[in-house]
N, C-alpha and C positions, 0 to 999 in steps of 0.2 A: 321636167316640168313643161307643160304646154303653155301656150299664149295666155289663156284665161287664168291659169294658176299663177303665172308670173305677175299678172296685173293684180290679182287678188292678194298675193303676198305683199306686194308693194303698198296697196291700199290698207291692208290690215296693220302693217307697220306704221303707216302714217297716222291711222286712227288712234294708235296707242300713244303717239307723240303729240297730237294736236287735237285738243278738246273740240274746237269749233268744227274741224273736219269730221271728227267722230260722230257728232250730232247729225251732220248731213249724210254721212255714210249709212246711218241707221234708218233713213227715211224709207217708208214702204213704197213710195212712188219711184224710187231709184232701185236698180238692180244690176248685177254684174253682167248679165247677158246684154242688156241695153247699153251698158258702158262699153262693152267690146264692140257692139254694133256702131256706136258713136266713133270709136277709134278707127274702125275700118272705113267708115264714111269720110272721116277727115283725111285718112291716108289716100283714099281714092281721089280726093280733090287735088292732091299734090302729084299724082301720077303723071309721068310724061311717057308717051308711047306705051301706056298700059302698065308701067312699072315705076316704083319709087322705093328709095331706101330712107327710112325714117329713124332718126337717132332715138335711143331709149329714153332720154330725158324728155324729148318732145312727146313721145307716146305716153309716158307717165303723167306729163302735164295735161294731156287730153283727158286722161282718166280722172284726174283730180277736178278738172274743169267740169266734166260731166256731173260730178256729184255736187259741186259748189254752186252751179247755176240752176235757177229754177226751171228754165226752159232751154233746151238745146235741140237743135235740128239734126235729125238723123236721116241721111239720104237712104230711102228704102231700096233704091236700086243698087246700093253698095253692099248688100248682104253677100258675104263671101265665106268660103271655107278657109280656115286658118290652119296651116300645117307648120308646126314648130319642130326644128331639128337642131341638135347640138353640132356645132362646127368643131374643127380641130383645136381652136383656141379655147383655153380653159374658161368655163363659166359663161361662154357666149352662146346665146340662143338666137337663131334667126327664124322669124315667122314669115311664111310666104302666104300672102292673101291672094287668092285667085277669084277674080270676078266671074261669077257663074254666067252672067249674060254675055259679056264681051270676051270671055276666055283670055283675060289678061291678068297679070299678077302685080301685086304690090308687096315689097319685101320690108318687113319691120325688123329692125336690128335691135334685139333685146339683150340685156346683160342681167344675169341672175343675181349678181352680188350688188345689192343696192342698200 
């Protein structure tokens, strides 16, 4: 699973369990690509010396926040490529976010079993 698929799976599961969230998740003004952009934008804000490790619960919280809020600010300069790779630990996925402009990285620590 890549970064976007992990986020989508989490949001799909949440939409099945929470009616209020499901209604927000269906809005045409919101989409998964912009949600991922928002997550990368928030991760970049927390980067020190170009890198940060973000816990999975925080990343999932940002994803939910994106859909629940009417207006969220996305830093357009934080657009980056996400590379997800499985580590030796079972079900752990780490996503490396590389800032294209500054050639720096942000590491998002994601767990597939949510």
